[in-house]
N, C-alpha and C positions, 0 to 999 in steps of 0.2 A: 504494500500500500504506500501511496505517496505521503509525504509529510502532511499535506493539507487534509487528506482523508483521515489520518491517524489522530489529528488534533480535533476533529469534529466530535461533538458530545453525543454519545449513545444514550438517549433519554427514553426511548420507547422499545419495549420488547414484547412481542406476541408469542407466547409459549406454545409448545407442541400440542397441548390439549385444548387450545383456544381456536375458536372459529368466529370470524367477524364478517358481518354482511352490511355493506354500506360504504359511502365515500368518506374519506377523512384526510386530514393534513397533519404532518409532523414537522415541527419547526427546526429540529436538529436531525438526528439519525434514527433509523428504525432497523431492528433486527427481527426478522420474521422466521419463526420455527413452526407456526401453525398454518391456518388458512384464512385468506381474505377473499371476499367476493365484492368487488367494487373498485372505484378509482382511488389511487393512492398518490398523494403529493408529499414528497419528502424534500425538505430544504437542503439537506446535506446528503449523507450516504445511506443507501438501501442495501441491507445485507440479508440474504435468505439462506436458511439452513437446508440441508440435503433433503429433508422430508417436507419442506414447505410448499404451499400452493397459493399462487395469486391468480385469480380469475378476474382480470380487469386491466385497466390502463395504469401504467406506472410513469410518474414524472418525478425526476430527482436530479441531483448534481452528479453523483456517481452511483453505480450499482455493482455489487459483487454477488453473483447469482450462483447458488449451489443447488437450488430446488427447481420447481416448475413454475413457469409463468405462461398463462394462456391469455395473451393480450399484447398490446403494443407497449414498447418501452421508449421513453423520451428522456435522454440524459444530456445534461448541459456539458458534461465532460466525458468520463470513461465508463464503459460497461465491460465487466470481466465475467466471462462464463467459465466457472470452475468445473473440474471433472465431475460428470454426472448431471450437470445442469441441462434443463430442457426449456426452450423458449419457442412457443408457437405464436408468432406474431412478428411484427416489424420492429426494428431497432433503429433509433435515430440518435446519434452521438458524435463526439469528436474523435474518440479513440475506442477501438474494440480489441479486447484480449480474449482469445479462445483457447482453452486448454484441451487436452485430449479427452475423448469419450464424452463429448457434449452432443446435444441434439438441438439444432436450430432450423426451424421451418418458417421462412419469411424473407423479407428484404431488409437490407441494411443501408441506411443513408448516413454518410459521414460528412459533417460540415467542417470547414477550416476555421481556425481561430480568426476572430474579427480583424485583427491587425494584418493578417495575411491575405484577406479577401481582396479581390480586385475591385477597384472603385467602379461604380456604375456610371454610365454616361448620362448626362442630363440633356434633354432635348430643349435647346434654346432656339426659339423661332424668332426670325426677324420680323419686326412690325411692318405691316403693309401700308 
């Protein structure tokens, strides 16, 4: 994990015997060992255990996935699929790390950091 990810505060843990249905937001980091059905917004790092299940859309800064996600993943920075991870959905991120023995069915869109993006041209019309 990068220095920024290790400094983020892990303030929410959903245990292995816990099942949550609904949308919610976490202001720091989230560790999922149980099940969630719904949209999840995590300001910092989303961590999923090997037996975890997320059925819904994930929005986060970074994601480290060891479990199963059935839905799209939108990460502002990095998504890491650890050994045994399963993602059935699209991934949008700046960096993707895939370890051996993962299953990923979907598309991946990777964006460049803002400072590296090419400037867009502005259409300046001459007055008639």
